[in-house]
Each structure stands twice: as C-alpha cells, then as structure tokens.
RODO-2510 file (C-alpha; in nm, 4 decimals, decimal comma):
residues 430
     n   res          X          Y          Z
     1     m    10,7760    -3,0914     4,3660
     2     e    10,8113    -2,7186     4,4392
     3     a    10,6326    -2,6337     4,7657
     4     a    10,4165    -2,3659     4,6028
     5     k    10,2836    -2,6267     4,3596
     6     k    10,2153    -2,8695     4,6463
     7     i    10,0160    -2,6007     4,8200
     8     a     9,8308    -2,5080     4,5018
     9     d     9,7456    -2,8744     4,4466
    10     f     9,6006    -2,8964     4,7992
    11     v     9,3983    -2,5769     4,7500
    12     k     9,2564    -2,7098     4,4238
    13     n     9,1542    -3,0490     4,5630
    14     f     9,0343    -2,9522     4,9108
    15     s     8,6690    -2,8480     4,9345
    16     y     8,3860    -2,7821     5,1744
    17     k     8,2658    -3,1419     5,1524
    18     d     8,5981    -3,2531     5,3053
    19     i     8,5407    -3,0510     5,6239
    20     d     8,4037    -3,2530     5,9149
    21     v     8,1713    -3,1206     6,1855
    22     r     8,4439    -3,0740     6,4480
    23     v     8,6507    -2,8615     6,2106
    24     k     8,3491    -2,6471     6,1181
    25     q     8,2672    -2,5877     6,4832
    26     e     8,6251    -2,4919     6,5683
    27     i     8,6392    -2,2528     6,2728
    28     i     8,3228    -2,0865     6,4025
    29     n     8,4902    -2,0658     6,7453
    30     r     8,7888    -1,8925     6,5840
    31     i     8,5683    -1,6424     6,4001
    32     i     8,3850    -1,5535     6,7234
    33     d     8,7154    -1,5159     6,9057
    34     a     8,8766    -1,3103     6,6283
    35     v     8,5826    -1,0712     6,5885
    36     a     8,5602    -1,0255     6,9665
    37     n     8,9279    -0,9310     6,9750
    38     a     8,8724    -0,6839     6,6927
    39     n     8,5750    -0,5305     6,8728
    40     y     8,7772    -0,4645     7,1894
    41     s     9,0768    -0,3318     6,9952
    42     y     8,8747    -0,0819     6,7961
    43     k     8,8516     0,1738     7,0751
    44     s     9,2336     0,1899     7,0867
    45     l     9,3127     0,1671     6,7151
    46     k     9,0366     0,3678     6,5480
    47     i     9,2290     0,6947     6,5892
    48     y     9,5092     0,5463     6,3780
    49     l     9,3126     0,3356     6,1286
    50     d     8,9947     0,5313     6,0529
    51     p     9,1639     0,8483     5,9181
    52     l     9,3264     0,6383     5,6447
    53     l     8,9904     0,5149     5,5153
    54     e     8,9597     0,8322     5,3094
    55     s     9,2815     0,7455     5,1240
    56     f     9,1825     0,3832     5,0584
    57     k     8,8254     0,4039     4,9339
    58     g     8,6492     0,0920     4,8158
    59     n     8,3581    -0,1460     4,8632
    60     a     8,4994    -0,3994     5,1072
    61     i     8,3244    -0,3852     5,4458
    62     t     8,5458    -0,3665     5,7532
    63     l     8,4506    -0,5193     6,0869
    64     s     8,3633    -0,1704     6,2120
    65     g     8,1117    -0,1362     5,9288
    66     k     8,3120     0,1233     5,7371
    67     t     8,4135     0,0571     5,3741
    68     a     8,7578     0,0577     5,2164
    69     s     8,9631    -0,0950     4,9368
    70     v     8,9868    -0,4686     4,9894
    71     d     9,3596    -0,4568     5,0664
    72     y     9,3222    -0,1826     5,3276
    73     a     9,0128    -0,3504     5,4736
    74     s     9,2240    -0,6651     5,5095
    75     f     9,4952    -0,4696     5,6916
    76     y     9,2369    -0,2862     5,9034
    77     n     9,0530    -0,6021     6,0128
    78     s     9,3708    -0,7993     6,0751
    79     f     9,5305    -0,5240     6,2836
    80     l     9,2177    -0,5119     6,5001
    81     i     9,2202    -0,8905     6,5445
    82     r     9,5917    -0,9110     6,6244
    83     y     9,6455    -0,5981     6,8347
    84     l     9,5504    -0,7430     7,1738
    85     d     9,7619    -1,0565     7,1245
    86     f     9,4570    -1,2441     7,2518
    87     n     9,3606    -1,4449     6,9430
    88     d     9,4540    -1,8039     6,8669
    89     t     9,8003    -1,9573     6,8349
    90     y     9,9803    -2,2518     6,6799
    91     l    10,3072    -2,3856     6,8211
    92     s    10,5527    -2,6008     6,6297
    93     k    10,9005    -2,5414     6,4859
    94     e    10,7596    -2,1939     6,4181
    95     p    10,4721    -2,0274     6,6090
    96     l    10,1811    -1,8632     6,4292
    97     h     9,8568    -1,6769     6,5017
    98     p     9,6488    -1,8262     6,2206
    99     s     9,3290    -1,6324     6,2956
   100     d     9,5144    -1,3161     6,1882
   101     m     9,4182    -1,4196     5,8346
   102     i     9,0464    -1,4169     5,9168
   103     g     9,0510    -1,0371     5,8866
   104     g     9,1583    -1,0581     5,5228
   105     i     8,9235    -1,3429     5,4410
   106     l     8,6236    -1,1506     5,5762
   107     a     8,7267    -0,8340     5,3908
   108     l     8,7601    -1,0162     5,0589
   109     a     8,4419    -1,2164     5,1242
   110     s     8,2453    -0,8940     5,1806
   111     e     8,3474    -0,7663     4,8387
   112     l     8,2800    -1,0988     4,6676
   113     k     7,9528    -1,1476     4,8583
   114     s     8,0742    -1,4927     4,9591
   115     s     7,8592    -1,7399     5,1502
   116     g     7,9289    -1,8715     5,4973
   117     k     8,0284    -2,2055     5,3496
   118     d     8,2788    -2,0327     5,1211
   119     i     8,4295    -1,8533     5,4212
   120     i     8,4575    -2,1712     5,6285
   121     e     8,6226    -2,3465     5,3320
   122     a     8,8716    -2,0614     5,2872
   123     i     8,9598    -2,0463     5,6578
   124     a     9,0127    -2,4238     5,6750
   125     t     9,2377    -2,3969     5,3687
   126     g     9,4430    -2,1053     5,5015
   127     y     9,4861    -2,2552     5,8458
   128     e     9,6061    -2,5855     5,7041
   129     v     9,8671    -2,4238     5,4805
   130     g     9,9914    -2,1715     5,7362
   131     i    10,0378    -2,4097     6,0261
   132     t    10,1816    -2,6895     5,8120
   133     l    10,4572    -2,4520     5,7003
   134     c    10,5291    -2,3991     6,0713
   135     d    10,5891    -2,7747     6,0955
   136     a    10,8405    -2,7526     5,8109
   137     g    11,0973    -2,5164     5,9619
   138     s    11,1754    -2,2394     6,2106
   139     l    11,1894    -1,8827     6,0788
   140     r    11,2458    -1,7162     6,4163
   141     k    11,5815    -1,8885     6,4662
   142     r    11,6947    -1,7251     6,1425
   143     g    11,5807    -1,3726     6,2242
   144     v    11,2684    -1,3910     6,0072
   145     d    10,9162    -1,3290     6,1379
   146     h    10,6434    -1,5931     6,1413
   147     v    10,4113    -1,3651     5,9417
   148     v    10,5898    -1,4931     5,6307
   149     f    10,4093    -1,8251     5,6751
   150     l    10,0895    -1,6415     5,7654
   151     g    10,1045    -1,4628     5,4305
   152     v    10,1338    -1,7875     5,2365
   153     g     9,8386    -1,9318     5,4285
   154     a     9,6318    -1,6191     5,3664
   155     a     9,7193    -1,6283     4,9953
   156     a     9,6000    -1,9888     4,9799
   157     a     9,2755    -1,8907     5,1568
   158     a     9,2199    -1,5961     4,9213
   159     s     9,2870    -1,8185     4,6210
   160     k     9,0215    -2,0590     4,7423
   161     l     8,7735    -1,7757     4,7988
   162     l     8,8493    -1,6340     4,4510
   163     k     8,8194    -1,9856     4,3046
   164     l     9,1548    -1,9567     4,1277
   165     d     9,2879    -2,2479     3,9268
   166     e     9,6015    -2,4346     4,0317
   167     n     9,8403    -2,2235     3,8231
   168     k     9,7035    -1,8900     3,9448
   169     t     9,7066    -2,0155     4,3052
   170     a    10,0755    -2,1031     4,2728
   171     n    10,1386    -1,7525     4,1403
   172     a     9,9426    -1,5977     4,4287
   173     i    10,1620    -1,7879     4,6755
   174     s    10,4790    -1,6781     4,4979
   175     l    10,3662    -1,3145     4,4877
   176     a    10,2823    -1,3267     4,8588
   177     l    10,6142    -1,4856     4,9536
   178     v    10,8999    -1,3557     4,7414
   179     p    10,8576    -0,9777     4,7947
   180     h    10,7618    -1,0038     5,1629
   181     i    11,0289    -1,1551     5,3885
   182     a    10,9599    -0,9859     5,7241
   183     l    11,2337    -0,9380     5,9841
   184     r    11,2007    -1,0814     6,3339
   185     e    11,3085    -0,7441     6,4745
   186     t    10,9341    -0,6850     6,5078
   187     r    10,9433    -0,9171     6,8117
   188     s    11,2899    -0,8447     6,9517
   189     g    11,3597    -0,6393     7,2636
   190     a    11,1246    -0,3504     7,3431
   191     l    10,8159    -0,3985     7,1261
   192     s    10,6140    -0,1457     6,9277
   193     m    10,2635    -0,1365     6,7833
   194     w    10,4051    -0,3146     6,4769
   195     k    10,3873    -0,6388     6,6748
   196     g    10,0264    -0,6479     6,5595
   197     g    10,0754    -0,4501     6,2413
   198     a    10,3204    -0,6999     6,0907
   199     a    10,0502    -0,9660     6,0682
   200     a     9,8054    -0,7186     5,9181
   201     e    10,0574    -0,6166     5,6532
   202     s    10,1247    -0,9802     5,5673
   203     v     9,7537    -1,0511     5,5234
   204     r     9,7103    -0,7339     5,3173
   205     n     9,9976    -0,8423     5,0907
   206     a     9,8462    -1,1888     5,0539
   207     i     9,5044    -1,0609     4,9483
   208     f     9,6672    -0,8230     4,6986
   209     a     9,8873    -1,1057     4,5658
   210     a     9,5836    -1,3266     4,5054
   211     l     9,4085    -1,0464     4,3185
   212     l     9,7198    -0,9894     4,1059
   213     a     9,7324    -1,3601     4,0259
   214     k     9,3641    -1,3592     3,9345
   215     s     9,4337    -1,0850     3,6809
   216     g     9,7066    -1,3001     3,5226
   217     i    10,0225    -1,1532     3,6771
   218     t    10,2816    -1,4221     3,7385
   219     g    10,5377    -1,4619     4,0135
   220     p    10,8722    -1,6472     4,0296
   221     e    10,8186    -2,0131     3,9466
   222     l    11,0237    -2,1510     4,2387
   223     p    10,9616    -1,9240     4,5405
   224     f    11,0588    -2,1973     4,7850
   225     s    11,3115    -2,4191     4,6076
   226     g    11,4745    -2,1796     4,3595
   227     k    11,8414    -2,0848     4,3790
   228     m    11,7410    -1,7621     4,5539
   229     g    11,4206    -1,9019     4,7038
   230     l    11,3177    -1,9299     5,0674
   231     i    11,4772    -2,2674     5,1357
   232     n    11,8203    -2,1777     4,9989
   233     v    11,8395    -1,8185     5,1216
   234     i    11,6729    -1,8402     5,4640
   235     f    11,7252    -2,2075     5,5473
   236     s    12,0650    -2,2482     5,3777
   237     g    11,9267    -2,5351     5,1732
   238     k    11,8459    -2,7460     5,4796
   239     d    11,6292    -2,7597     5,7935
   240     f    11,3105    -2,7149     5,5936
   241     d    11,1023    -3,0297     5,5561
   242     d    10,8545    -2,9612     5,2795
   243     s    10,7425    -3,3261     5,2867
   244     v    10,4961    -3,2241     5,5609
   245     l    10,2981    -3,0464     5,2897
   246     d    10,2104    -3,3880     5,1465
   247     k    10,0139    -3,4650     5,4649
   248     m     9,7757    -3,1686     5,4632
   249     d     9,4175    -3,2770     5,5364
   250     g     9,2308    -2,9580     5,6295
   251     k     9,2008    -3,0477     5,9991
   252     g     9,4823    -2,8252     6,1211
   253     v     9,2510    -2,5920     6,3129
   254     l     9,2024    -2,8744     6,5627
   255     r     9,5679    -2,8364     6,6651
   256     t     9,5476    -2,4638     6,7283
   257     l     9,5165    -2,3039     7,0706
   258     i     9,2841    -2,0387     7,2144
   259     k     9,3895    -1,7968     7,4893
   260     e     9,2147    -1,7582     7,8223
   261     f     9,4287    -1,4612     7,9275
   262     p     9,5274    -1,1515     7,7234
   263     a     9,8981    -1,2324     7,6997
   264     e    10,1415    -1,4169     7,4721
   265     y    10,0606    -1,7877     7,4538
   266     h    10,3820    -1,9101     7,6119
   267     a    10,2729    -1,7271     7,9290
   268     q     9,9250    -1,8816     7,9541
   269     a    10,0285    -2,1773     8,1714
   270     a    10,2539    -1,9517     8,3800
   271     i     9,9624    -1,7171     8,4561
   272     e     9,7485    -2,0161     8,5550
   273     a    10,0254    -2,1455     8,7821
   274     a    10,0766    -1,8017     8,9386
   275     l     9,7054    -1,7822     9,0209
   276     d     9,7532    -2,0931     9,2384
   277     i    10,0030    -1,9198     9,4656
   278     k     9,8802    -1,6823     9,7346
   279     l    10,1695    -1,4654     9,8511
   280     k    10,1957    -1,4800    10,2293
   281     k    10,5287    -1,3236    10,3280
   282     d    10,8151    -1,1127    10,1998
   283     v    10,9338    -1,2615     9,8723
   284     k    11,3032    -1,3354     9,8348
   285     k    11,2971    -1,4888     9,4862
   286     v    11,0580    -1,6110     9,2155
   287     t    11,1857    -1,8888     8,9889
   288     v    11,0137    -1,9671     8,6597
   289     d    11,1258    -2,2978     8,5095
   290     t    11,0109    -2,3426     8,1517
   291     y    11,1050    -2,4513     7,7975
   292     e    11,3358    -2,2858     7,5438
   293     a    11,0750    -2,1065     7,3319
   294     a    10,9105    -1,9436     7,6338
   295     k    11,2436    -1,8221     7,7691
   296     t    11,3720    -1,7057     7,4298
   297     i    11,0555    -1,5175     7,3378
   298     l    10,9441    -1,3874     7,6786
   299     a    11,2687    -1,3367     7,8711
   300     d    11,5237    -1,2534     7,6025
   301     d    11,6680    -0,9267     7,7329
   302     a    11,6581    -0,6663     8,0109
   303     s    11,3504    -0,4914     7,8675
   304     k    11,1412    -0,7903     7,9753
   305     w    11,2254    -0,7108     8,3397
   306     r    11,1327    -0,3428     8,3005
   307     p    10,8687    -0,3219     8,0263
   308     e    10,7737     0,0305     7,9245
   309     t    10,4906    -0,0522     7,6835
   310     r    10,1961    -0,2888     7,6786
   311     e    10,3450    -0,4602     7,3729
   312     t    10,6617    -0,5436     7,5682
   313     a    10,4718    -0,6296     7,8867
   314     d    10,2527    -0,8927     7,7187
   315     h    10,5731    -1,0574     7,5957
   316     s    10,7415    -1,0356     7,9365
   317     l    10,7312    -1,3535     8,1444
   318     p    10,8791    -1,1765     8,4510
   319     f    10,6109    -0,9055     8,4431
   320     l    10,3197    -1,1386     8,3644
   321     v    10,4087    -1,3751     8,6484
   322     s    10,4739    -1,0905     8,8926
   323     v    10,1575    -0,8939     8,8263
   324     t     9,9501    -1,2137     8,8517
   325     l    10,1124    -1,3104     9,1826
   326     f    10,0669    -0,9564     9,3135
   327     t     9,6994    -0,9089     9,2144
   328     q     9,5773    -1,2710     9,1972
   329     n     9,4090    -1,1731     8,8724
   330     f     9,4975    -1,1186     8,5079
   331     w     9,3006    -0,9088     8,2621
   332     f     9,3662    -0,5951     8,0581
   333     e     9,3818    -0,3726     8,3643
   334     s     9,6887    -0,5707     8,4711
   335     y     9,8891    -0,3708     8,2156
   336     d     9,8050    -0,0509     8,4034
   337     l    10,0531    -0,1725     8,6668
   338     i    10,3591    -0,1622     8,4400
   339     k    10,4993     0,1289     8,6408
   340     d    10,3697     0,0172     8,9816
   341     k    10,6652     0,0190     9,2240
   342     k    10,5612    -0,2985     9,4045
   343     v    10,5150    -0,4885     9,0777
   344     i    10,8523    -0,3601     8,9516
   345     e    11,0179    -0,4710     9,2757
   346     l    10,8646    -0,8187     9,2525
   347     t    10,9576    -0,8439     8,8824
   348     s    11,3220    -0,7729     8,9701
   349     k    11,3208    -1,0879     9,1847
   350     v    11,2140    -1,3171     8,8985
   351     e    11,4600    -1,5655     8,7486
   352     v    11,3667    -1,7544     8,4297
   353     n    11,5377    -2,0875     8,3550
   354     e    11,5194    -2,3253     8,0613
   355     i    11,4717    -2,6844     8,1763
   356     e    11,5934    -2,9313     7,9136
   357     e    11,3257    -3,1864     8,0040
   358     y    11,0577    -2,9202     7,9511
   359     t    11,2104    -2,8217     7,6157
   360     r    11,1893    -3,1838     7,5026
   361     m    10,8181    -3,1868     7,5944
   362     y    10,7482    -2,8832     7,3716
   363     p    10,5364    -2,8211     7,1601
   364     s    10,2892    -3,0966     7,2507
   365     s    10,3128    -2,9748     7,6109
   366     l    10,3974    -2,6297     7,7487
   367     p    10,5332    -2,7062     8,0966
   368     v    10,6085    -2,4393     8,3519
   369     k    10,6835    -2,4483     8,7234
   370     i    10,6753    -2,1378     8,9397
   371     t    10,8465    -2,1405     9,2768
   372     v    10,8200    -1,8529     9,5221
   373     e    11,0885    -1,8481     9,7919
   374     y    11,0145    -1,6298    10,0927
   375     s    11,2606    -1,4426    10,3133
   376     d    11,2326    -1,7161    10,5784
   377     s    11,3373    -1,9767    10,3146
   378     t    10,9922    -2,1379    10,2940
   379     k    10,8538    -2,1972     9,9455
   380     d    10,5316    -2,2268     9,7465
   381     s    10,5198    -2,3732     9,3976
   382     s    10,2770    -2,4614     9,1210
   383     y    10,3114    -2,6569     8,7946
   384     r    10,1123    -2,6620     8,4702
   385     e    10,1748    -2,8838     8,1704
   386     v     9,9211    -2,7228     7,9379
   387     p     9,6915    -2,4215     7,9879
   388     k     9,3174    -2,3962     7,9370
   389     g     9,2485    -2,3450     7,5665
   390     h     9,5187    -2,5899     7,4563
   391     y     9,3836    -2,8647     7,2329
   392     k     9,4459    -3,1061     7,5225
   393     r     9,2253    -2,8832     7,7440
   394     p     9,0011    -2,7095     7,4908
   395     m     8,7687    -2,4231     7,5726
   396     s     8,4029    -2,5038     7,5104
   397     r     8,1779    -2,2941     7,2870
   398     e     8,0154    -2,1585     7,6034
   399     e     8,3546    -2,0490     7,7406
   400     i     8,4509    -1,8882     7,4094
   401     v     8,1197    -1,7025     7,3955
   402     a     8,1720    -1,5880     7,7564
   403     k     8,5181    -1,4570     7,6620
   404     a     8,3730    -1,2790     7,3576
   405     q     8,1034    -1,1137     7,5671
   406     k     8,3636    -1,0084     7,8242
   407     l     8,5398    -0,8410     7,5301
   408     g     8,2157    -0,6572     7,4581
   409     l     8,0934    -0,8464     7,1496
   410     d     7,7172    -0,8186     7,1104
   411     k     7,5230    -1,1447     7,1457
   412     k     7,3484    -1,0751     6,8131
   413     v     7,6864    -1,0805     6,6369
   414     i     7,7804    -1,4026     6,8146
   415     d     7,4497    -1,5623     6,7126
   416     y     7,5068    -1,4535     6,3513
   417     i     7,8523    -1,6118     6,3472
   418     e     7,7257    -1,9316     6,5095
   419     n     7,4871    -1,9646     6,2146
   420     i     7,7317    -1,8476     5,9478
   421     e     7,7226    -2,1815     5,7674
   422     n     7,3696    -2,1037     5,6500
   423     k     7,4336    -1,7418     5,5489
   424     e     7,4602    -1,6042     5,1969
   425     a     7,6590    -1,2872     5,1222
   426     v     7,8090    -1,2803     5,4716
   427     k     7,8482    -0,9428     5,6409
   428     i     7,9985    -0,9386     5,9925
   429     v     8,0078    -0,6047     6,1713
   430     f     8,0678    -0,5796     6,5457
***
C-alpha cells in the first residue's frame, strides 16, 4: 500500500481514547518545553517576525498573543520554538525535532477553537507519523533535510485536528510532501538563521496543505511510491522501509528526547562529560570519541573549529566541549565566548574521532568519551552513554518545569498547560 494511504489509515483510526496516561503526560511535557523555548526566543526574533504580521492578517492566535493568518501563525510559532535548538529530538535513521510541529498545531487549534483533548490527539498523531518516517530511511545521507518528514507529520496532525476523512488526509500528506523537498544545505557548514526557519516553513506548508485538502484540492496519488515519488527519486527505489508504518501505535512520544542544555542533541552527553573534568594544567590535547552521526553533524568541516555564529556554535562539538571545559558551565551565555581567545585556543586542540563500537550502539545509546591530555602527559577522562533527558534517563515534570521557568515562562502559563486536557477552546499565550 502507498505510504500516504498507510498514514491516512492510521490518522483515521487513531483517537484520543487510544492514548494512555504516560503518553498524555509526555505530550504535556513537550508543550511546556516548546512554549518555554518560544518565550525565550521571542526577544531575539520579534524584530524579524512581528513586522510581517501586518502582511499576513488573520484570526489565528500566535504564542505572543498577536493574530495572523493561520499559515503565518504556524510559521511564527514554529520559528520561535525551533530557534534556540533547545526543544525535543528524535534519533533514528533520520533525526527530527518533532515538537517543531506543536507551533502549527496550536496556531490551527486557536482558529478552530479546539479543545485540549483535540490538541493532545493531534500532537500524538503527528509525533507518531513524523518519527516513524525517521525509522524508515535517512534523508540526511542523501542531501535532504529532516524537515521533509516533519512536514508529513504536521500534515497528519493538522488532518486529525481538522477531522478530515481518509481520502482528504492522504491528499494533505501528498500536498505537504511533493512540492516541499528541502535541501540539507540548511545544516551544512557555517549555519544561518534558516536552521530554525526551515522547520517553521515545513510546518507552515503542512498546515496550508491540510487546508487545501479540506477544500477538496487533490495531490499526486503516489507521493512516496510513484515513479517520481520520494522513494524512487530520493532513495533510488531502496533503503526506505515503509513497513515500519504498519507498526504505528501512537506512543512514539515516549521515544523522544528532551534537552538539558541549549545545544544540538548529539552534544548533550559530551557537555555532561565535560562538566566532570576540572582543568588543572596546560592542555596539550582534547580527544572526543563518539559515534558517526555526532561527528558528521557536529564536526563536519573547519567552521566547527572556528564558529562565527551562534547557529554554527551550537552545532560545533569542538566549541561546545571547549567552552564547557573552560567555564565548567553551559547555558546561553556560553555562546558569548565564541570569539574568546582562550576558548578559541582550547577549541583548536580538540580532535573528534568516530569509534565504530559507539556507532553500533547508536541510536539507542549516544556514547561519548572525552579525554584531556595535559602538557605533562597526564590525562583526565569522562564517559557518558546517554544524557539526562534521554528516554533511558528521562527528565521529570519538576525538572521540565524548572527548565521552563529558567527560560522565563510564567508559572500561570505552565499551570494552564498542565491542565490542558480539561480546557475547551485552548488559547496559549506566553
């Protein structure tokens, strides 16, 4: 069966009654985390996003409380959520930040006056579809960005929220996928603000696609398996296992990961390990032993040893390890040290190696070992297999709330989200 039809069948048959308590609680955790990220980002992004509100007027309510067309509100919210690179992650054949889609779901829900239960149902649906596609095949190895899978997941979520039938849902998925194959250049070399914008654009496209499908507009019948579909064009007719779509159960959020530190997920364990090491002498060399994905994504070219922007720095394993070793801390102010001479000098001494054994352990484990060799040939080292926030070491609700408050989210907003299941016509404004 065509993958779009498999997804549409899941969307049709999955419902709120299928969601167990653990899944509901983790979805609430993700909403708190996503809205907290958006709140902190707003002070940096409002000068870019707010002036466009005049051009995209509408009734959808953004997380800042301003109104816009539902597609621009989806972009607006999602950019705010994604900008810090501090929201949740999924790691498989392809990585994903599934909570990026929450921005679009909340924008559409505000216009539809959806209930909290409807929103939880839509998020569970979108997460399941998006991350299951990541189990099917790797886009990044083919030069395509993971936001392609995000868009399909968001289209599935929007279809659920709009209560589309199976045929219209399949069309929404097709309309979200076929016109929107995003290039991986977004995440290659020196990075720009589009690192966060790409996800927002994908979610915006998905919401628009679902609305088009609702109105009766059709998309290509075989977006995945057609002669010029995703599987044949991007995956050369192989290396895409759509049989995983037959196993979707709506519990995928339980396999997603929350960040403790404001940096790319593959660096979370490395930052933890670096915090264990107290520099005592002149450093001769820092060795970071890790798995293929971490090295490929976070140490892929020379820019990662001399980052010039925050976007590059938070995807730079050499910088992230060095600044953590140097300051024995990691928070947003760490990025102020991008041009610090001592941090630059320490970064130049970092060597990143792929260890085959560690690569075999990925993605169920994210092993990293940091070894600091001093000028007198003595050494300190630290190892982590998984970081805090991984599903094997989950963050508690209390820890997630503490993170949200550290990001400046008001406790009244947190309390509202914690009780979202009982809310009608949900309106979340930070």
